[in-house]
N, C-alpha and C positions, 0 to 999 in steps of 0.2 A: 934111214937107220932102222925104222920099225920093220921094213921089209927084210932086213938081214936076220932078224930074230926068228928062229924056227917056231911054227905055230904051237907045237907042244909046249915049248918053254913059255910062250906068252900065256897060254891058258893055265899052266901050272902056277905062274906068278899071280895071275888073276884070281885063281882059286885060293891061294895063300892069303892074298889081300882080303878077300871076302871072309875067310875064316877069322882073320885078325879083327876085322870090323865087327863081325857078329859076336866074337868073344868080348870085345871091348864094350859093346852095347849091353851084353849080359852082366858084365862086371859093374858098369855104371848103374844099371837098374838095381842090382843087388845092393850096392852102396847107398843109393838113394832110399831104398826101402829101409835099410838099417838105420839111416839117419832120421827117417821120419818116425820110426817106432819110438815109443816112449817107454820108460821103465815103470810106468803105472800098471797096476793090475788090470787085466782085461774084464774081469767080472766085478759085479757090484760088491762082493764080500758080505760081511755082516752089517746089518743096520742096527740102529739103537733099539728098534722093536725086537729084533732077534736076540740082542743081548738081554733085554728085559725078560724075555721069555725064558732064556737059559738061566738067568738069575732066579726067576720065580720058581722054576722047576728044580732048582738046587744043583744044576750042572755047573754054575759059576759061583764062587764065593764072593763076598762083598768086596774084597780087595781086588779080585780078578775083574769083577764087573766095573769097578771104578777106573782101573787102568785101561781096560778096553774102551770104555766110554770116552775117556780123555783122548785116546788115540784117534777114535772116530771123529771127535769134534775137531781136533787139530787138522786132520786130513781133509775134512769137509771145508774148513775155513781156508786152507791152502788152495783147494780146488776152486773155491769161489773167487779167490783173488786171481787165479790164472785164467778163468773164463772171461772173454770179452763181454761187455754188456750187449744184450740182445737189442736189435734196432726196434724202434717203436713201429707199430702197425701203421701203414699209410692211411691217410684220412679217406673216408668214404663220403661220397656225395650222393645226395638223394636227388634223383632227376625231377621229382615232383616239386621240390622246393625252388628250383630255378638256379641253384648255385653252380 
């Protein structure tokens, strides 16, 4: 049956199959990347220290400072809850003590 198929047709279908596979891999990679990305900002943004400096220099009013400070505190608490606890460092043995 395979011998009955002209070689040009065989290679054409092989090429079509390869293009479909490569396109599928590209789409899967793109979807995986989109699912892995989070909606969190990529940069650190403002810190409390930055806000204090802005407030001290008069760039922020008392009300703006308090609102921004509350937002930073809520965001940092939420981030702390999302982060898994860091594993403890493995114990170290002193070769001289014989342990």
